[in-house]
ZAMARGU-4260 file (C-alpha; in steps of 0.2 Angstrom, whole numbers, plus 5000, padded with zeros to 4 digits):
<rodrens>
0) 5613/5581/5478 | 5597/5580/5487 | 5587/5579/5470 | 5600/5566/5464 | 5596/5556/5480
5) 5577/5557/5476 | 5580/5551/5458 | 5590/5537/5463 | 5578/5531/5476 | 5563/5532/5464
10) 5574/5522/5451 | 5578/5509/5464 | 5559/5506/5465 | 5561/5498/5448 | 5573/5486/5454
15) 5562/5481/5469 | 5547/5479/5457 | 5556/5467/5447 | 5558/5455/5462 | 5544/5461/5474
20) 5539/5444/5482 | 5556/5438/5487 | 5555/5447/5504 | 5537/5443/5506 | 5528/5427/5510
25) 5514/5421/5499 | 5498/5417/5508 | 5489/5402/5501 | 5472/5396/5505 | 5460/5387/5494
30) 5444/5397/5498 | 5453/5413/5496 | 5461/5409/5480 | 5445/5403/5473 | 5436/5420/5478
35) 5450/5430/5470 | 5449/5421/5454 | 5430/5422/5454 | 5429/5441/5456 | 5444/5444/5444
40) 5438/5433/5430 | 5425/5445/5423 | 5438/5459/5424 | 5451/5449/5415 | 5438/5444/5401
45) 5433/5462/5399 | 5451/5467/5397 | 5452/5454/5382 | 5464/5442/5392 | 5461/5424/5396
50) 5456/5422/5414 | 5467/5406/5416 | 5483/5416/5411 | 5480/5430/5425 | 5483/5426/5443
55) 5479/5435/5459 | 5492/5432/5473 | 5489/5436/5491 | 5505/5442/5500 | 5507/5443/5519
60) 5510/5462/5521 | 5500/5473/5532 | 5502/5489/5520 | 5487/5494/5509 | 5495/5490/5492
65) 5493/5480/5476 | 5505/5479/5461 | 5510/5470/5446 | 5528/5465/5443 | 5529/5458/5425
70) 5520/5444/5417 | 5501/5443/5421 | 5501/5442/5440 | 5492/5454/5452 | 5499/5454/5469
75) 5488/5460/5483 | 5494/5464/5501 | 5484/5456/5516 | 5483/5474/5522 | 5472/5479/5507
80) 5460/5465/5511 | 5459/5470/5529 | 5456/5488/5524 | 5442/5484/5511 | 5424/5483/5516
85) 5417/5475/5501 | 5421/5463/5486 | 5418/5478/5474 | 5432/5488/5482 | 5444/5473/5479
90) 5438/5472/5461 | 5441/5491/5459 | 5459/5488/5464 | 5461/5472/5453 | 5454/5481/5438
95) 5467/5495/5440 | 5481/5482/5441 | 5475/5474/5426 | 5476/5491/5417 | 5495/5490/5421
100) 5496/5473/5413 | 5487/5478/5397 | 5496/5494/5396 | 5513/5485/5397 | 5518/5497/5411
105) 5531/5486/5419 | 5540/5484/5402 | 5540/5502/5399 | 5546/5507/5416 | 5564/5507/5410
110) 5559/5519/5397 | 5554/5532/5410 | 5570/5528/5420 | 5581/5530/5405 | 5574/5547/5400
115) 5576/5553/5417 | 5594/5546/5418 | 5598/5555/5401 | 5593/5572/5409 | 5603/5569/5424
120) 5619/5564/5414 | 5617/5579/5403 | 5615/5591/5417 | 5630/5584/5426 | 5640/5586/5410
125) 5635/5604/5408 | 5639/5607/5426 | 5656/5599/5424 | 5659/5611/5409 | 5654/5626/5420
130) 5665/5620/5434 | 5680/5618/5422 | 5677/5635/5416 | 5678/5642/5434 | 5660/5644/5438
135) 5658/5633/5452 | 5642/5640/5459 | 5634/5640/5442 | 5639/5622/5440 | 5631/5616/5456
140) 5615/5626/5450 | 5615/5618/5433 | 5617/5600/5441 | 5603/5603/5454 | 5591/5610/5441
145) 5595/5595/5429 | 5592/5583/5443 | 5576/5591/5449 | 5570/5590/5430 | 5575/5572/5429
150) 5565/5568/5445 | 5550/5578/5438 | 5551/5569/5422 | 5552/5552/5429 | 5538/5555/5442
155) 5527/5563/5428 | 5530/5547/5418 | 5524/5536/5433 | 5509/5547/5437 | 5504/5546/5418
160) 5505/5527/5420 | 5494/5527/5435 | 5481/5538/5427 | 5481/5527/5412 | 5478/5512/5423
165) 5464/5521/5432 | 5455/5524/5415 | 5458/5506/5410 | 5451/5499/5426 | 5436/5509/5424
170) 5433/5503/5407 | 5435/5485/5413 | 5423/5487/5427 | 5410/5494/5415 | 5413/5479/5403
175) 5411/5467/5417 | 5395/5476/5422 | 5402/5480/5440 | 5398/5497/5448 | 5412/5509/5451
180) 5406/5513/5468 | 5418/5501/5476 | 5432/5509/5466 | 5428/5526/5472 | 5425/5520/5490
185) 5442/5512/5491 | 5450/5528/5483 | 5441/5537/5497 | 5450/5526/5510 | 5467/5531/5502
190) 5462/5549/5503 | 5458/5548/5521 | 5474/5539/5525 | 5484/5553/5516 | 5475/5566/5527
195) 5478/5555/5542 | 5497/5555/5540 | 5498/5573/5534 | 5501/5570/5516 | 5499/5587/5507
200) 5486/5588/5493 | 5494/5603/5485 | 5501/5603/5468 | 5518/5607/5474 | 5518/5591/5485
205) 5511/5581/5471 | 5526/5585/5461 | 5536/5572/5471 | 5522/5558/5470 | 5523/5542/5460
210) 5504/5542/5459 | 5491/5556/5455 | 5483/5565/5470 | 5469/5553/5477 | 5457/5568/5477
215) 5461/5571/5458 | 5459/5553/5454 | 5442/5552/5463 | 5436/5568/5454 | 5441/5561/5437
220) 5434/5544/5440 | 5418/5550/5447 | 5413/5558/5431 | 5416/5541/5422 | 5408/5530/5434
225) 5392/5540/5437 | 5388/5540/5418 | 5391/5521/5417 | 5375/5510/5415 | 5382/5499/5429
230) 5383/5513/5442 | 5367/5509/5451 | 5368/5490/5448 | 5367/5481/5465 | 5382/5473/5472
235) 5384/5454/5469 | 5377/5447/5486 | 5386/5431/5484 | 5403/5439/5481 | 5400/5450/5496
240) 5397/5435/5507 | 5412/5426/5501 | 5422/5442/5504 | 5417/5443/5522 | 5421/5425/5525
245) 5439/5426/5518 | 5442/5443/5527 | 5437/5435/5544 | 5447/5420/5540 | 5463/5431/5536
250) 5460/5441/5552 | 5459/5425/5562 | 5475/5418/5554 | 5486/5434/5554 | 5480/5445/5569
255) 5484/5441/5587 | 5471/5430/5595 | 5465/5443/5608 | 5463/5456/5594 | 5452/5443/5584
260) 5441/5439/5599 | 5439/5458/5602 | 5433/5461/5584 | 5423/5445/5583 | 5415/5442/5600
265) 5407/5426/5606 | 5390/5436/5605 | 5392/5436/5586 | 5387/5419/5579 | 5389/5424/5560
270) 5399/5413/5548 | 5413/5426/5547 | 5414/5428/5566 | 5414/5409/5569 | 5428/5407/5555
275) 5439/5421/5564 | 5437/5414/5581 | 5441/5396/5575 | 5458/5402/5569 | 5461/5413/5585
280) 5457/5398/5596 | 5468/5387/5586 | 5482/5399/5587 | 5480/5399/5606 | 5480/5380/5606
285) 5462/5380/5613 | 5458/5365/5602 | 5441/5362/5610 | 5435/5379/5607 | 5442/5379/5589
290) 5433/5363/5585 | 5417/5370/5593 | 5418/5384/5581 | 5421/5373/5566 | 5407/5361/5571
295) 5395/5376/5572 | 5400/5381/5554 | 5397/5363/5549 | 5380/5363/5557 | 5375/5378/5545
300) 5381/5368/5530 | 5388/5351/5532 | 5393/5350/5514 | 5404/5366/5514 | 5421/5359/5509
305) 5430/5374/5517 | 5422/5371/5534 | 5427/5353/5532 | 5444/5358/5528 | 5445/5370/5543
310) 5440/5355/5555 | 5453/5343/5547 | 5466/5357/5548 | 5463/5360/5567 | 5463/5341/5571
315) 5479/5338/5560 | 5489/5352/5567 | 5483/5347/5585 | 5491/5330/5583 | 5475/5320/5579
320) 5479/5315/5560 | 5468/5300/5560 | 5453/5310/5565 | 5457/5323/5552 | 5456/5311/5537
325) 5437/5310/5536 | 5433/5328/5535 | 5448/5332/5523 | 5444/5316/5512 | 5426/5323/5510
330) 5432/5341/5507 | 5444/5334/5493 | 5430/5325/5485 | 5418/5340/5486 | 5431/5351/5478
335) 5436/5338/5464 | 5453/5336/5472 | 5458/5355/5475 | 5477/5354/5476 | 5479/5363/5493
340) 5465/5353/5501 | 5471/5337/5493 | 5489/5341/5499 | 5482/5343/5517 | 5474/5326/5516
345) 5490/5318/5510 | 5499/5325/5525 | 5486/5318/5537 | 5487/5301/5529 | 5506/5301/5531
350) 5505/5308/5548 | 5496/5293/5555 | 5512/5283/5551 | 5500/5269/5546 | 5508/5261/5530
355) 5490/5256/5524 | 5487/5274/5520 | 5502/5277/5509 | 5494/5271/5493 | 5480/5284/5495
360) 5492/5297/5501 | 5503/5295/5485 | 5487/5296/5474 | 5481/5312/5481 | 5497/5320/5482
365) 5502/5316/5464 | 5485/5323/5459 | 5489/5338/5469 | 5506/5342/5462 | 5499/5338/5445
370) 5487/5352/5445 | 5498/5364/5456 | 5516/5361/5454 | 5521/5376/5464 | 5517/5368/5480
375) 5533/5364/5489 | 5525/5356/5505 | 5515/5344/5494 | 5531/5339/5485 | 5540/5336/5502
380) 5525/5325/5507 | 5526/5315/5491 | 5544/5313/5494 | 5541/5306/5511 | 5529/5293/5503
385) 5541/5288/5490 | 5555/5286/5502 | 5544/5275/5514 | 5540/5264/5499 | 5558/5262/5494
390) 5557/5272/5478 | 5572/5283/5481 | 5574/5290/5463 | 5556/5298/5464 | 5559/5303/5482
395) 5574/5312/5475 | 5564/5320/5461 | 5551/5326/5473 | 5565/5334/5484 | 5572/5342/5469
400) 5555/5350/5465 | 5553/5356/5483 | 5571/5363/5484 | 5571/5372/5467 | 5555/5381/5472
405) 5563/5386/5489 | 5578/5393/5481 | 5590/5379/5487 | 5598/5377/5470 | 5613/5368/5476
410) 5603/5354/5485 | 5591/5354/5470 | 5605/5350/5458 | 5611/5336/5468 | 5594/5329/5471
415) 5590/5330/5452 | 5606/5322/5447 | 5603/5308/5459 | 5585/5306/5453 | 5591/5306/5435
420) 5604/5292/5438 | 5591/5281/5445 | 5576/5284/5433 | 5573/5275/5417 | 5580/5285/5402
425) 5567/5294/5392 | 5552/5293/5405 | 5543/5309/5410 | 5551/5309/5427 | 5568/5306/5420
430) 5565/5321/5408 | 5559/5332/5423 | 5574/5328/5433 | 5585/5334/5419 | 5575/5350/5417
435) 5576/5354/5436 | 5595/5351/5435 | 5597/5363/5421 | 5586/5376/5430 | 5596/5374/5446
440) 5613/5375/5437 | 5607/5390/5428 | 5602/5399/5444 | 5618/5394/5453 | 5628/5401/5438
445) 5618/5417/5439 | 5622/5418/5458 | 5640/5416/5454 | 5640/5430/5442 | 5632/5441/5455
450) 5644/5436/5469 | 5661/5436/5460 | 5671/5430/5474 | 5662/5413/5474 | 5671/5398/5466
455) 5659/5393/5451 | 5670/5379/5445 | 5663/5368/5458 | 5646/5368/5450
</rodrens>
């Protein structure tokens, strides 16, 4: 039964992969998203895909991991960014994950699971036949051997997919003119982690792994990378500077303030250190020190929209929304109304409780959700503006948008129905209210099917 338990555990990974982000929070930051898009676009193009159709999403998870889960989205854990030392290491990981996308590996996952399940069922039937014939010990042996064979077949399938993604990733790095040094360096980190935690590199231990042994992967890829024309190409200095900024920013946001201040001491006046300390001080409610760090960054480059965003964020979240408007407005202009920054400006305008700001808030928030509909906070703020201006049908519609994204399907259905009733028939907003209502109802019906005891007639 031990083998069956292992097989079921690995098959369960497929279920988890289908809904991987549900239990993890997405980290959204304009500068980080711009960086991830900038370093992934050349790889996406080298893979023959359209950059706009592939998204790289950062998750708040300390483990060193990245994955795809259907569609064309690459998920990267925050722990991977913290463990990496260069933009090229992150690009190596993204190239590998794009290899899973182009290989259709998530779609083929069921193929490997189905084959393994067939072996398990056949071995159990054969064992049952032996048991009925009175050979109990033989029956147990047949079933155990069959379950081990099934587990081996499934894991071999998984390791084959990983090797295929490694090869594809190497091809895409080469096509984008990016050295494979970063990829090898990151695999070296994984190998060191395996040694640190006592993971055996033996072939016998490798039998139970979903991925090939890191040492084997390094050996195979090294031969490919070292003969590639891009092997000796210098790293992109701009990408590296951007990486160091977003890594420090992430550390300041996630880590405990004392840990951030230890890793980025006051003696370090670099841009990444100032970034990290600004967030650490802000988390500790040391507003003056956080603003001091933000102003030091703006002294280096007064036109950097992300430095302006940082100052505006600190002021806004410290209860000084009126002072936050100017830097956030400038940041919005410099980024051509980047949705996350524009949403923050809209929030600041509303938070002043000055009704003269509401028209501007509506304008910037509508622009923000027009370019990025998956921003529940911006929808919430837009609903506040509509309600304050007495436009309740659109306030209800904005609430429905926010609620359906947050999984509050019953509330979303009611809000959508109320919006539809108050909007003019046939208008874009009226049609959108209908769409949200249909989506929310479908999700509620799905939940009912999964929870049979629930009364679905009330939908």
